[in-house]
C-alpha positions as CSV (number, residue, x, y, z in Angstrom):
1,M,6.8,-13.5,14.8
2,L,9.7,-15.5,16.2
3,I,11.7,-17.8,13.9
4,V,14.2,-20.1,15.7
5,N,17.1,-21.5,13.8
6,S,19.7,-23.9,15.1
7,K,22.2,-21.1,15.4
8,N,20.2,-17.9,15.5
9,I,16.9,-16.5,16.7
10,F,15.3,-14.1,14.2
11,I,12.5,-11.7,15.1
12,V,10.5,-11.1,12.0
13,G,8.5,-7.9,12.0
14,K,5.5,-6.8,10.1
15,D,7.6,-4.7,7.7
16,F,9.7,-7.8,6.7
17,I,6.5,-9.8,6.1
18,M,4.9,-7.0,4.0
19,K,8.1,-6.6,1.9
20,N,8.1,-10.3,1.1
21,I,4.4,-10.3,0.2
22,K,4.9,-7.3,-2.1
23,R,7.8,-9.1,-3.8
24,I,5.7,-12.2,-4.3
25,L,2.9,-10.2,-5.7
26,A,5.2,-8.3,-8.0
27,V,6.6,-11.5,-9.4
28,I,3.1,-12.8,-10.0
29,G,2.2,-9.6,-11.7
30,V,5.3,-9.8,-14.0
31,I,4.4,-13.4,-14.9
32,L,0.8,-12.4,-15.7
33,L,2.0,-9.5,-17.9
34,I,4.3,-11.8,-19.8
35,G,1.5,-14.3,-20.2
36,M,-0.7,-11.5,-21.6
37,Y,2.0,-10.5,-24.1
38,V,2.5,-14.1,-25.2
39,C,-1.3,-14.5,-25.6
40,T,-1.4,-11.3,-27.7
41,L,1.3,-12.6,-29.9
42,I,-0.3,-16.0,-30.3
43,F,-3.7,-14.5,-31.1
44,A,-2.1,-12.2,-33.7
45,L,-0.5,-15.2,-35.5
46,I,-3.3,-17.8,-35.5
47,G,-5.7,-17.8,-38.4
48,S,-9.1,-18.7,-36.8
49,P,-12.2,-16.6,-37.3
50,A,-12.2,-15.6,-33.6
51,S,-8.6,-14.5,-33.6
52,D,-9.4,-10.9,-34.4
53,D,-11.7,-10.5,-31.4
54,L,-9.3,-12.4,-29.1
55,L,-6.5,-10.1,-30.3
56,K,-8.5,-7.0,-29.6
57,A,-9.4,-8.3,-26.1
58,S,-5.8,-9.3,-25.4
59,I,-4.5,-5.9,-26.4
60,A,-7.1,-4.1,-24.3
61,A,-6.3,-6.3,-21.3
62,T,-2.6,-5.6,-21.8
63,I,-3.2,-1.9,-21.6
64,L,-6.1,-1.7,-19.1
65,I,-5.0,-4.1,-16.4
66,P,-1.6,-2.4,-15.6
67,V,-3.3,1.0,-15.7
68,L,-6.0,-0.1,-13.3
69,L,-3.4,-1.7,-11.0
70,Y,-1.4,1.5,-11.0
71,G,-4.5,3.5,-10.1
72,F,-5.3,1.2,-7.2
73,I,-1.7,1.5,-5.9
74,L,-2.0,5.3,-6.1
75,I,-5.3,5.3,-4.3
76,T,-4.1,3.0,-1.5
77,R,-1.0,5.2,-1.0
78,L,-3.2,8.3,-0.8
79,L,-5.5,6.7,1.7
80,K,-2.6,5.3,3.7
81,N,-1.0,8.7,3.9
82,K,-4.3,10.3,4.9
83,N,-4.8,7.8,7.7
84,N,-1.3,8.4,8.9
85,Q,-1.9,12.1,9.0
86,N,-5.1,11.6,11.0
87,D,-3.3,9.5,13.5
88,D,-0.8,12.3,14.3
């Protein structure tokens, strides 16, 4: 990809684009985690009859979602390394 500025010409490679996508996804993930923590706190403090079930679901999501995402990242790394070894 070629980006033309008034003073410079930048050639943006695939690595640059992937790094930016990873950064954006990481920021989105942090925002979602903070949102889950806030929801957990709110569900713990409200006094409605459904708050116990909501709190349990929120705590489960706070634990399970990051663990699942970490597992997906590990699997994709392993598959990527396996594909790179097959190409050599």
